[in-house]
N, C-alpha and C positions, 0 to 999 in steps of 0.2 A: 520243984516247979519254978521257983524263982530263977534258977540258973537257965532254964529254957526260955523264960521271958526275957532275961538279960541277953541271951544269945540272939533272939529274934530282933531285939532292939539294937544290936551292935551294928556298927558301920560296915564291918566285913560282910555280915549276913545280908544287909541291904544291898551292898555292891554286888554280891553273888546273885541275889534275886534279880537284880536289874540285868546283869549280863547273861544269866541263864535264860531269862525271859526273851531277851533279844535273839539269842541263838536258837532257842526252841521255835520262836516265830519264824525265823529264817528257814528252819527245817520244815515247818508246816507249809510254807509257801512253795515248797518244791512239788507238792501234790498238784496244786492248780497249774504250776508251770508244766508239769507232765501232761496234764489235760489239754493245755493250750497247744503244746507241740503235737499231741495226738490229733487234735482238731485241724490244725493248720497243715499237717502232713498227711491227713486222712489215713492214719495208721492206727488201727484199733486192736485191742487184745482179744475181744470177744465179739461174736456175731451180733448179739443184741445191742452192742454199742453203735452199730451202723444203722439204727432205725430211721434216720432221716433220709436214707436212700431207699428208693422204691424197688429198684431192680435187684434181683437175687444175684446176678452176675457182678454188679457193682459192689454189693455187700461182701462177696467172697474176695474181691480184690482189695478191699479195705482192711481185712483181717490179715495183717502182716507185721513184720518187724521192720522198724525204721531206725537207721543209725542215730538220728538226732534225738528221737524219743528215748532210745536205749541209753544214750549219753546222759540225759537228764535223770532217767530212772536210776542209773548207776551212781550218779552224784547224790541222789536222795538216799540210796542204800548206804553209801559211805557216810552220810550225815548220821543215819541211825546207828551205825557202828561206832561213831566217835562222839556224838553229842550226848547220848544217853550215859556212857561212862563218865563224861565230864560232869554232868549234872549230879550223878551219884557221888563221885569222888569229891567234887567241889563242895557238896553239902557236908560231907565228912570232914573235909579240909577246914571249913569254917568253924567246926567244933574244936579244932586244935588251937584256936586262938592266935592265928597268924597276925603279923603286923599288917596294917591296912595297906601300906604302900606295896608290900610284897604280894598281898592278895590281889590288889588291883592290877599289878603287873601280870600275874597269872591269868586273871579273867580277861583282861584286854588282849593279851597276846593270843589266847585261845580263840576268842571271838574274831579277831582280825585274821587269824590263820584260816578259820573256816570260811570266812567271807572271800578271802583270796582263793581258797581251794575251789569254791563254787564258781567264781569267775573263770579260773583257769580250766575247770572241767567243762563248763557249758560252752565257752566261746569256740573252740578250745585254744588254749595257749600252748606253746611248745614246752616240752619237758626240759628241765626239771622243775618248772614252776609249780605244777600240781604236787609233785612229790615233796618239794620243800615246804609247801603249805601244810601238807598232811603231816610231815615229820615234826614241824613246829608245834602243831596242836598235840601230837602224840607225846612229845617231850614235855610240854606244859602239863598235861594231865598226869604223866608219870611223875613229874616233880611234886605235884600235889599229893599223889598216892604215897610217895616216899615220905613226905612230911607226916601223913596220917599214920603210916607204919612205925616210923621212928618215935612219934609221940606215944603211940600205944605201947611200944616196947619199954618206955621209960616211966610208965605209970605204976 
C-alpha cells in the first residue's frame, strides 16, 4: 500500500493526471460542439430532436446528415479512439517509474497533437496536417506502451 501512496504522490503521476484531465475535458467538449453544429445547421439525427418546429414537413427536413456536423462527430470519434488508449497506457507508463522530463515530453506532445488534430479536423486544414497530428499522438502513445512492455519483460 505504501508503494501505491508513493506513486500517487510522485511528480510523474501528478503530471499525468493534469494532462490526462486536460485532454479528457477537450474530448468531452466535443459533444456540446456537435450539439452547437446541429442547432446552427438545423441538422438533427432524430425526429424528436426537432420539437421546436411545429410543422411536420419542417421536422422531416431537419432530420438529415450535414457535412459540418459529421466532421465534428468524426473528430469526436477519433478522440475516443485515441484518448482512451492514452489514458490507460499513460497510467501504466507512470507505474514504470519514468524520468519526469521524459514523461512530461510524452504527455505534452500527445496533448498538443490532439489539440492540433481537432483544429485541423474541424476547420478543416489541408492534409497532411491532420494526419501528422494523428501520427504524432499515435507514436507518443506507442512509445509509452513500448516502455511498459520492456519494463514488464525485465521484471
